[in-house]
ROLUMDREN-735295 format. One record per residue: residue number from 1; residue in three letters; y, x negated, z of N, C-alpha, C, O in turn. Coordinates in steps of 0.02 Angstrom, whole numbers, plus 50000, padded with zeros to 5 digits. Last residue first. Layout:
REM ROLUMDREN-735295
[site NUM, 'ALA', [Y, X, Z], [Y, X, Z], [Y, X, Z], [Y, X, Z]],
...
END
This chain:
REM ROLUMDREN-735295
[site 122, 'UNK', [53922, 45182, 54339], [53890, 45229, 54387], [53834, 45266, 54356], [53802, 45307, 54389]],
[site 121, 'UNK', [53989, 45109, 54247], [53929, 45078, 54276], [53892, 45126, 54322], [53836, 45111, 54343]],
[site 120, 'UNK', [54105, 45173, 54215], [54050, 45177, 54166], [53986, 45149, 54194], [53932, 45165, 54168]],
[site 119, 'UNK', [54185, 45137, 54323], [54164, 45207, 54317], [54104, 45212, 54269], [54058, 45251, 54281]],
[site 118, 'UNK', [54247, 45019, 54346], [54174, 45020, 54355], [54146, 45091, 54348], [54089, 45103, 54366]],
[site 117, 'UNK', [54382, 45024, 54344], [54350, 44997, 54285], [54274, 44998, 54290], [54240, 44980, 54242]],
[site 116, 'UNK', [54406, 44994, 54514], [54435, 45020, 54452], [54402, 44986, 54393], [54395, 44925, 54392]],
[site 115, 'UNK', [54263, 45010, 54621], [54318, 44971, 54592], [54342, 45003, 54527], [54304, 45035, 54491]],
[site 114, 'UNK', [54150, 45071, 54666], [54213, 45108, 54673], [54273, 45071, 54644], [54328, 45098, 54643]],
[site 113, 'UNK', [54041, 44986, 54659], [54052, 45034, 54604], [54117, 45073, 54609], [54137, 45105, 54561]],
[site 112, 'UNK', [54009, 44840, 54699], [54064, 44883, 54721], [54080, 44932, 54665], [54129, 44922, 54628]],
[site 111, 'UNK', [53891, 44788, 54643], [53905, 44778, 54714], [53959, 44825, 54740], [53956, 44847, 54797]],
[site 110, 'UNK', [53904, 44825, 54510], [53844, 44846, 54547], [53857, 44840, 54622], [53835, 44884, 54661]],
[site 109, 'UNK', [54022, 44764, 54475], [54020, 44837, 54476], [53959, 44863, 54512], [53960, 44917, 54541]],
[site 108, 'UNK', [53978, 44631, 54483], [54032, 44654, 54527], [54032, 44730, 54531], [54041, 44758, 54585]],
[site 107, 'UNK', [53884, 44632, 54380], [53863, 44619, 54449], [53915, 44643, 54499], [53898, 44671, 54551]],
[site 106, 'UNK', [53967, 44655, 54270], [53914, 44704, 54287], [53891, 44695, 54359], [53879, 44744, 54395]],
[site 105, 'UNK', [54044, 44538, 54275], [54076, 44603, 54282], [54025, 44656, 54302], [54039, 44698, 54345]],
[site 104, 'UNK', [53947, 44442, 54250], [53982, 44441, 54314], [54016, 44507, 54327], [54016, 44531, 54384]],
[site 103, 'UNK', [53914, 44480, 54120], [53863, 44483, 54173], [53896, 44483, 54242], [53875, 44520, 54287]],
[site 102, 'UNK', [54037, 44454, 54057], [54010, 44522, 54056], [53958, 44531, 54112], [53957, 44582, 54146]],
[site 101, 'UNK', [54047, 44315, 54076], [54097, 44359, 54105], [54072, 44432, 54109], [54084, 44466, 54158]],
[site 100, 'UNK', [53935, 44273, 54002], [53939, 44258, 54074], [53989, 44304, 54108], [53976, 44330, 54162]],
[site 99, 'UNK', [53973, 44319, 53874], [53913, 44347, 53906], [53913, 44334, 53981], [53895, 44378, 54020]],
[site 98, 'UNK', [54085, 44239, 53853], [54094, 44312, 53855], [54034, 44345, 53888], [54041, 44393, 53926]],
[site 97, 'UNK', [54022, 44115, 53849], [54070, 44129, 53902], [54082, 44204, 53909], [54088, 44229, 53964]],
[site 96, 'UNK', [53944, 44130, 53734], [53911, 44119, 53799], [53958, 44133, 53857], [53937, 44158, 53909]],
[site 95, 'UNK', [54042, 44151, 53635], [53995, 44205, 53650], [53960, 44194, 53717], [53947, 44242, 53753]],
[site 94, 'UNK', [54212, 44106, 53679], [54147, 44090, 53649], [54097, 44143, 53672], [54107, 44175, 53723]],
[site 93, 'UNK', [54354, 44211, 53650], [54307, 44177, 53694], [54244, 44159, 53656], [54224, 44193, 53608]],
[site 92, 'UNK', [54504, 44184, 53556], [54439, 44218, 53564], [54393, 44176, 53609], [54394, 44115, 53607]],
[site 91, 'UNK', [54665, 44173, 53631], [54612, 44144, 53591], [54546, 44180, 53605], [54535, 44204, 53661]],
[site 90, 'UNK', [54765, 44214, 53715], [54746, 44260, 53661], [54692, 44232, 53616], [54674, 44264, 53567]],
[site 89, 'UNK', [54778, 44108, 53803], [54764, 44175, 53830], [54741, 44222, 53776], [54701, 44267, 53789]],
[site 88, 'UNK', [54809, 43974, 53790], [54750, 43999, 53754], [54731, 44070, 53777], [54673, 44090, 53770]],
[site 87, 'UNK', [54919, 43957, 53871], [54928, 43949, 53799], [54868, 43973, 53759], [54875, 43991, 53701]],
[site 86, 'UNK', [54945, 44084, 53998], [54914, 44022, 53974], [54919, 44018, 53897], [54923, 44069, 53863]],
[site 85, 'UNK', [54988, 44202, 54048], [55039, 44158, 54020], [55010, 44094, 53991], [55047, 44054, 53962]],
[site 84, 'UNK', [54875, 44258, 54101], [54908, 44293, 54045], [54959, 44249, 54011], [54973, 44257, 53951]],
[site 83, 'UNK', [54851, 44170, 54205], [54804, 44173, 54149], [54835, 44208, 54089], [54822, 44188, 54032]],
[site 82, 'UNK', [54959, 44200, 54290], [54953, 44133, 54261], [54906, 44134, 54200], [54920, 44101, 54150]],
[site 81, 'UNK', [54926, 44332, 54323], [54989, 44318, 54288], [54986, 44250, 54255], [55008, 44242, 54198]],
[site 80, 'UNK', [54806, 44308, 54388], [54807, 44352, 54328], [54870, 44339, 54288], [54868, 44335, 54226]],
[site 79, 'UNK', [54845, 44231, 54495], [54804, 44200, 54444], [54801, 44243, 54380], [54796, 44216, 54325]],
[site 78, 'UNK', [54920, 44330, 54565], [54951, 44267, 54544], [54911, 44235, 54487], [54939, 44213, 54437]],
[site 77, 'UNK', [54822, 44426, 54591], [54881, 44444, 54551], [54914, 44381, 54523], [54934, 44379, 54465]],
[site 76, 'UNK', [54737, 44352, 54672], [54712, 44379, 54608], [54770, 44397, 54563], [54768, 44384, 54502]],
[site 75, 'UNK', [54821, 44329, 54781], [54796, 44273, 54742], [54771, 44297, 54674], [54783, 44264, 54624]],
[site 74, 'UNK', [54842, 44460, 54826], [54899, 44420, 54804], [54876, 44361, 54760], [54907, 44346, 54709]],
[site 73, 'UNK', [54710, 44492, 54861], [54744, 44531, 54809], [54804, 44493, 54782], [54816, 44493, 54722]],
[site 72, 'UNK', [54688, 44398, 54962], [54648, 44395, 54902], [54681, 44434, 54845], [54682, 44411, 54788]],
[site 71, 'UNK', [54781, 44444, 55057], [54787, 44377, 55029], [54748, 44370, 54964], [54772, 44340, 54916]],
[site 70, 'UNK', [54728, 44570, 55084], [54795, 44565, 55055], [54806, 44496, 55023], [54835, 44491, 54970]],
[site 69, 'UNK', [54605, 44533, 55138], [54607, 44573, 55077], [54675, 44569, 55044], [54680, 44564, 54983]],
[site 68, 'UNK', [54650, 44466, 55252], [54613, 44429, 55200], [54614, 44468, 55135], [54624, 44438, 55082]],
[site 67, 'UNK', [54709, 44572, 55322], [54751, 44516, 55300], [54716, 44476, 55245], [54748, 44455, 55196]],
[site 66, 'UNK', [54596, 44650, 55344], [54650, 44677, 55304], [54695, 44621, 55279], [54717, 44622, 55221]],
[site 65, 'UNK', [54522, 44563, 55427], [54495, 44583, 55362], [54551, 44609, 55317], [54552, 44593, 55258]],
[site 64, 'UNK', [54608, 44555, 55538], [54590, 44494, 55501], [54565, 44512, 55431], [54584, 44481, 55382]],
[site 63, 'UNK', [54608, 44688, 55579], [54671, 44657, 55558], [54657, 44594, 55517], [54690, 44582, 55467]],
[site 62, 'UNK', [54476, 44703, 55619], [54501, 44742, 55562], [54565, 44711, 55535], [54575, 44707, 55474]],
[site 61, 'UNK', [54478, 44618, 55730], [54436, 44602, 55673], [54458, 44640, 55611], [54459, 44611, 55556]],
[site 60, 'UNK', [54568, 44688, 55812], [54584, 44620, 55791], [54543, 44600, 55730], [54569, 44568, 55684]],
[site 59, 'UNK', [54497, 44806, 55832], [54561, 44809, 55797], [54582, 44739, 55772], [54609, 44733, 55718]],
[site 58, 'UNK', [54390, 44753, 55907], [54378, 44784, 55841], [54442, 44787, 55800], [54442, 44772, 55741]],
[site 57, 'UNK', [54457, 44714, 56022], [54422, 44664, 55982], [54409, 44691, 55911], [54417, 44655, 55862]],
[site 56, 'UNK', [54504, 44839, 56068], [54552, 44785, 56050], [54519, 44733, 56006], [54549, 44710, 55957]],
[site 55, 'UNK', [54381, 44901, 56091], [54426, 44929, 56041], [54478, 44878, 56019], [54495, 44873, 55960]],
[site 54, 'UNK', [54333, 44822, 56195], [54297, 44823, 56131], [54341, 44851, 56075], [54338, 44828, 56018]],
[site 53, 'UNK', [54427, 44857, 56292], [54421, 44788, 56270], [54386, 44784, 56202], [54407, 44746, 56158]],
[site 52, 'UNK', [54400, 44993, 56306], [54466, 44972, 56284], [54464, 44900, 56258], [54496, 44884, 56208]],
[site 51, 'UNK', [54269, 44987, 56356], [54282, 45019, 56291], [54350, 44998, 56263], [54356, 44986, 56203]],
[site 50, 'UNK', [54293, 44923, 56478], [54251, 44890, 56428], [54264, 44920, 56360], [54270, 44883, 56310]],
[site 49, 'UNK', [54372, 45022, 56539], [54399, 44955, 56529], [54359, 44918, 56476], [54388, 44884, 56433]],
[site 48, 'UNK', [54282, 45129, 56545], [54343, 45136, 56505], [54374, 45067, 56490], [54399, 45056, 56435]],
[site 47, 'UNK', [54189, 45075, 56634], [54168, 45091, 56566], [54229, 45096, 56520], [54229, 45071, 56464]],
[site 46, 'UNK', [54270, 45069, 56748], [54242, 45007, 56720], [54220, 45018, 56648], [54230, 44975, 56605]],
[site 45, 'UNK', [54297, 45204, 56768], [54352, 45158, 56754], [54327, 45093, 56724], [54359, 45066, 56679]],
[site 44, 'UNK', [54169, 45250, 56796], [54203, 45275, 56736], [54261, 45229, 56718], [54274, 45216, 56659]],
[site 43, 'UNK', [54147, 45183, 56918], [54104, 45169, 56860], [54137, 45192, 56795], [54134, 45157, 56745]],
[site 42, 'UNK', [54246, 45244, 56995], [54249, 45172, 56983], [54206, 45153, 56923], [54227, 45112, 56882]],
[site 41, 'UNK', [54197, 45375, 56997], [54263, 45361, 56967], [54270, 45287, 56951], [54298, 45269, 56899]],
[site 40, 'UNK', [54077, 45358, 57066], [54076, 45382, 56997], [54142, 45367, 56962], [54142, 45348, 56903]],
[site 39, 'UNK', [54129, 45318, 57189], [54085, 45272, 57152], [54082, 45293, 57079], [54084, 45250, 57034]],
[site 38, 'UNK', [54198, 45434, 57224], [54235, 45372, 57215], [54193, 45322, 57175], [54220, 45287, 57131]],
[site 37, 'UNK', [54095, 45526, 57238], [54146, 45537, 57187], [54184, 45473, 57172], [54200, 45458, 57115]],
[site 36, 'UNK', [54029, 45468, 57346], [53995, 45475, 57282], [54044, 45486, 57225], [54036, 45458, 57171]],
[site 35, 'UNK', [54128, 45483, 57443], [54107, 45415, 57425], [54071, 45417, 57357], [54082, 45373, 57315]],
[site 34, 'UNK', [54133, 45620, 57454], [54192, 45585, 57427], [54173, 45514, 57406], [54200, 45488, 57356]],
[site 33, 'UNK', [54007, 45641, 57513], [54023, 45672, 57448], [54082, 45636, 57415], [54081, 45623, 57355]],
[site 32, 'UNK', [54023, 45570, 57633], [53972, 45550, 57585], [53986, 45578, 57515], [53977, 45544, 57465]],
[site 31, 'UNK', [54125, 45646, 57691], [54136, 45575, 57676], [54085, 45550, 57624], [54103, 45514, 57578]],
[site 30, 'UNK', [54062, 45769, 57706], [54120, 45763, 57662], [54134, 45691, 57643], [54152, 45677, 57586]],
[site 29, 'UNK', [53964, 45731, 57801], [53944, 45757, 57736], [54001, 45751, 57685], [53991, 45732, 57628]],
[site 28, 'UNK', [54046, 45694, 57907], [54001, 45645, 57877], [53979, 45667, 57807], [53977, 45627, 57761]],
[site 27, 'UNK', [54111, 45816, 57934], [54149, 45756, 57917], [54105, 45705, 57881], [54126, 45675, 57831]],
[site 26, 'UNK', [54002, 45898, 57965], [54044, 45913, 57907], [54085, 45853, 57885], [54093, 45841, 57825]],
[site 25, 'UNK', [53961, 45833, 58082], [53915, 45838, 58025], [53954, 45852, 57961], [53940, 45823, 57909]],
[site 24, 'UNK', [54074, 45855, 58163], [54056, 45786, 58143], [54008, 45786, 58084], [54014, 45744, 58039]],
[site 23, 'UNK', [54067, 45996, 58176], [54126, 45964, 58147], [54109, 45894, 58122], [54127, 45875, 58066]],
[site 22, 'UNK', [53944, 46012, 58240], [53954, 46042, 58174], [54013, 46009, 58139], [54010, 45996, 58079]],
[site 21, 'UNK', [53972, 45944, 58360], [53918, 45921, 58317], [53927, 45948, 58246], [53918, 45911, 58197]],
[site 20, 'UNK', [54077, 46024, 58411], [54089, 45953, 58395], [54036, 45926, 58348], [54051, 45890, 58301]],
[site 19, 'UNK', [54008, 46144, 58431], [54065, 46142, 58385], [54080, 46070, 58364], [54094, 46057, 58305]],
[site 18, 'UNK', [53914, 46100, 58527], [53892, 46125, 58462], [53948, 46123, 58411], [53937, 46103, 58353]],
[site 17, 'UNK', [54003, 46065, 58632], [53958, 46015, 58604], [53933, 46037, 58536], [53930, 45996, 58490]],
[site 16, 'UNK', [54061, 46189, 58659], [54103, 46134, 58635], [54061, 46079, 58603], [54081, 46049, 58553]],
[site 15, 'UNK', [53945, 46256, 58703], [53981, 46281, 58644], [54025, 46226, 58615], [54027, 46216, 58554]],
[site 14, 'UNK', [53917, 46179, 58816], [53868, 46183, 58762], [53902, 46206, 58697], [53889, 46179, 58644]],
[site 13, 'UNK', [54032, 46204, 58893], [54016, 46136, 58872], [53967, 46135, 58814], [53974, 46095, 58767]],
[site 12, 'UNK', [54018, 46341, 58914], [54077, 46317, 58876], [54063, 46246, 58851], [54081, 46230, 58794]],
[site 11, 'UNK', [53901, 46336, 58991], [53902, 46372, 58927], [53960, 46349, 58883], [53952, 46339, 58823]],
[site 10, 'UNK', [53946, 46265, 59103], [53893, 46237, 59061], [53891, 46270, 58993], [53881, 46237, 58942]],
[site 9, 'UNK', [54038, 46356, 59151], [54062, 46290, 59130], [54010, 46257, 59085], [54027, 46225, 59036]],
[site 8, 'UNK', [53950, 46461, 59180], [54005, 46471, 59132], [54030, 46404, 59106], [54042, 46396, 59046]],
[site 7, 'UNK', [53868, 46401, 59277], [53839, 46424, 59215], [53892, 46435, 59161], [53881, 46420, 59103]],
[site 6, 'UNK', [53963, 46379, 59378], [53927, 46323, 59348], [53897, 46342, 59281], [53900, 46304, 59233]],
[site 5, 'UNK', [53999, 46510, 59406], [54050, 46465, 59381], [54018, 46404, 59347], [54041, 46381, 59295]],
[site 4, 'UNK', [53877, 46557, 59458], [53907, 46589, 59399], [53959, 46543, 59368], [53962, 46539, 59306]],
[site 3, 'UNK', [53861, 46481, 59571], [53815, 46472, 59516], [53843, 46501, 59452], [53834, 46473, 59398]],
[site 2, 'UNK', [54017, 46419, 59633], [53962, 46466, 59631], [53919, 46452, 59569], [53939, 46416, 59523]],
[site 1, 'UNK', [54075, 46288, 59727], [54071, 46322, 59665], [54008, 46366, 59665], [53956, 46350, 59693]],
END
């Protein structure tokens, strides 16, 4: 083999080595970039799972409160009907009992001014 042939083969080898090095560097860089994206996606999925769990817990608590409010409203309606049908429903209240009821009414309106009948307390 001649020197020229050896130099040509060496040049081709160097070019192939450079191309291979550039290719592998690109592969490693791409892999690292994709790994970062995957880690970010996993973190977002974990956050979404926690948020969904908290939303389910919140919905369950709201459901409990709504059910309690409905039960209280039914109980209040039932007792109101019973009180209206009582034999002493139309009898006059004693002054101390009327004062206690008035104070309780004022306190209720102070705590929840949006209730019906509490407009004058605002």
